[in-house]
Structure formats: C-alpha cells, structure tokens
N, C-alpha and C positions, 0 to 999 in steps of 0.2 A: 401044833397044838395051840388051844389057849392057855397063856401062862399069867396067873395071877400077881406075879410080881412083876413083871416086863408089863402089864395095862396100868398097874398102879406106880411105876416108877415115876418119883418126883412129884407124884401127886398128893394133897394132903390128906394124910389118913384119918384124922378127926373128923372131915367132912365129907370122906365119901365110903360109901361102902360097895363091895363089889362081890353077887352072887352068881357063881357056873354052875351050867348044866349041859349034860350031855346029851339028853333030850327033853322039851317040854311042851306043851301045847303050844304056848304063845307066851313071848318074853311081857307084853303088855297086860296080859292075864293075870300073868305073877306079881306083877307090879301094883295090880289093884289088890291082890292077896295080902302082900305085905304089909307090915307097921314101919313107917319110916323112923328110924334113932336118930340118923346121920341126915345132914342137908340133902344128900342125895343117893338114892340107892340104884346100882345100876345091876341088871340083869342081862346075862349073855349063854346064849344056847348053842351049841355045835349044831343041832337041827331043832326045828318045830313041827309037829304034829297038826297045828290049826293055827300058822301063822293067817294074818289077814291084812290087808290093805284100805286104801280110802273106798269111799261110797260101798262099803261090805264087799269088795273084790276078795279073792282067796290069795295071797300073797305065798309062792311056791318056795318052800324051805327045806327040802327033803335031805340034802346032805352036808355035809360036814365041810369046813375049809372055807365058809363063806362067813359072813357078819352079819347077825340077828340078833339084836339088842335093845332094851329099850332102858330111858333116864328118867327116875322117879324124882322128883321134889314137890315141895311145897314153899319153897324159898324163892323162887325164882320172882323177882321184880314186877310190877304191874307194867305193862309196855304195850302200846298202840303196834308194835310189830308182831305179827303174827309167828307162830313158833315153827309153822311147818314150814315158812322160806327161809326164816333164820337159821332152822336145822339143815334145810338145803343145802344154802350158804356156806357154813361151817364144816358141814361133810366133802363138800365140792373142794372148798380151799384146803382142807386137811388132804384129801387123796393128791390135788395137783402138787401140796409142797411136796409130799411124797416122789410123787413121778418129777419134779423138778421143771415141771411145765402146765401150761394151761390148758391140758388135754381135756378136763371134764366141764360140763356145762348143765345148764337147770332150765327144766320146763315146769310153766306154772301150773299146780301150785307146789308139788313135793315133790317133783322126778329127777332124780340124776343122770346125766347124759353123757355117753360116749358113742361117736361117731353115729348119730341119728337114732340110737338104740336105748333101751330101759336099764340101765345098769344099778340103780337103786331107787328105793322108794322110802316115805316117811308118811307115818300115821301119829297123829297127837291126839290125843283124848284127854278128858279133864273130869276129875270126881270131886262132887261138894263133900265135903266132911265137917259139917257145922259151919264154924267159920274159916274153916281154910278149905283150899283147892289142892287139890292132887293133881300136879301136871305129869302127864305120861306120855313120852315121845319116843314112838318107836322107828328104829332105824334097820334098815335092811339092805344090804350091799353086796352084789355079786363078785366074788372074786374067781370062781370057776365055776360052772355049769356044767354037767355030763349029759343034760338036756334042757331044750329051752323051746319056747316059741319065738316065731318070727320078730317079734317084737323086742325080746329080751337079748341082753348083753352082759358080757361080764369083764374083768379088767385081767383075763388069764395072760394077754398077749404081754403085759409089763412085767410078767413074773414076780409078783409082789406076795405070793400066799405065803411065802416065810416071812412077812412083814406086817402079819396081818396085827399082831400084839400092838407093834408100834403104830399102825394106824389109827387105831382104837384107842390108846395111848393119847394122839394127838387130838383126835375128837373131844376125848373127855375134858382135857388141858382147854381147850377153844371154848367148848361149855362152860367150863367153870370161869372162864375169864369173862364170856356174856354175861353169865347169872351176877357177876360184881360190878361190871364196868358197861355193861351193854356192847353195842355197836354204832359206831359213828358212819354216818351217810350209808347206812345198811342198804337201804334202796337203791342207790345207785349203783354199790358194789355186788348184789344181785341182778341187775339188770346187767352189767359190764358181762356176768358169765350165762345170760339168757339165752339159749340157740333159737328163738324165735322173735324178737325183737325186728318190727318193720314185715313180718309174716303174715299173711292172711290165715285167718283162722275160722273154725266153726264153734259157734257154742250150742253144747248138746244138752238137753234133759231128758232123762227116761231114753236114751238113746236116739232122741228126735233132735235135728238142728234146728233150732230156735232163734239164730242170730248168725251173723258172720260179718267180718270186717278185718282191719289191721291191727293188729297187737301193736299199741303204741308205748307201752310201760307199764309201772305200777304206780300206785299210790304209797303214803307213807303208812296206810294201814293194811297194806298187803294185796287190796283189789286192785283188778288191772283197769287199763283203759282202752276201748275199741273205738276205732275211728270207721264210721260208717262209711256206705258209697257217695251218701250227699255230703260228706264232711263234717257232719255231728260227731261229737265225743259223748262216748255211751260208757257208765262205769258198770262193771261187773264184781260182786262178791263172792259169789259161786258160780258154780257149775261144773263141766268138765269141757276141755277144749279139746281141739281135734286140728292139727296142721297137719297139711300135706306134705309128704317125706319124710314124716320123723316117726317110726315105728306105727 
C-alpha cells in the first residue's frame, strides 16, 4: 500500500506536501484545485476514474498497485528544457537505479519504454495564476496491469510492486534536485536513453502522416531534428511520432 512515511523518507517536510487518495478523478485535476502552501504539493492515488494523457487521450488507471501521481509547484526555475522530457529522464533514471540496470528507455516526447512497450507516460500542464505559473507534472507508471492493450507494458517481471514507495521517493528526491540545481547535459542524457535515435520515423498530425525521415536527436529546447531523404535537417517542436516496431 501507499505509505506516506516511506514516500517522504529523508525528504524536506518544510518544502513538500503529500496527499494520498484511494480513488480520484485525476491527480492533475486535483493539483488544479488545491492551493499551494509549500514549494511542492504531490498528489498520489491508487486509482483514477478520469486519468488523461497527452493530446487528450485517456490514461487507463483503473487498478491499484501502479503509480498515478502529479507534482505541482510554482517554484520551478525558468529553463529552456521542457518539463516533459526532463520528467521522462528523471523517471527512467529512477527506475533503472532501482532495477540496477539500464532497462528503461525513452520515446519522444513523453513515453517511458520497456522492450518496445509503453510502461509510463507524462502529462505536463500549466496554470497562470496572476503573476505566478503553477506547473503540474502528471506521471503514470505501470507496475502491474491486469488487462492491457498490445502497446502497453508493465514492470511486473521485475517484481518491484512492493518497492513502489521507494520508487516514488527516489523520483521526488530527483525532482527536488532538479528544481534546485537543474540537470547538466540533460539533452545528452536523454538521448542516451532514447530508443529510436537513428530510426526511421513518421510525423503525424490528426492521424495523417505529414513527414518522414531519420530521428537524429534533440535540441536544447527539447525539439527534435529529422534528417530527410535529401539530407536536409528539419526541426519539429510538436507533433506525434510513429516508429516502426515500437508499440
């Protein structure tokens, strides 16, 4: 079960507030409803009834035992690095640390990948509150799914369901470090975990393919560079990418 004491172990109580729920509509929506008292407010639920993902997609989160959490803060320093990619890097590194191996990879812009299946996703939202901006970072990680679509995966084979509190604690600790100090060479570290560097990809808009080429890496602002057939390099900031052989 979720354990508040274990999740907050060695984390600064004066800076971080934690709320646990058995069931909630959406942890991101709860972050929108709360008033921030401390630097960071974390919402974690055993299940979500209206979980959501990027581009308005539904994030299936009906069963307990997984990670459904959102981090809300107005204290994040201005940075060119996009929070979605930074979050993916933090989560992948936290899981790999727990597994003691580099099993987990990343797909642009916000998917956490294991063996070509999606085991986690990230949804970043911002709310403008006068002169303040509330950053809301939603994280879903599948530890064990009873039912799943063919592109979903989970971490069940590693047997870390009983280490859920420890994994959340590591993610939050790494977030605090990022908030305070940033991440040096983050784009190189993200690319090191990217599962499709050098792969042929298709760019989609409204489910229609609008471009294709080789994914050759990301820029410092998180946009990616596509090498076209004629050798030209094109930069994309937004869109949905499809990679052959990855879910």
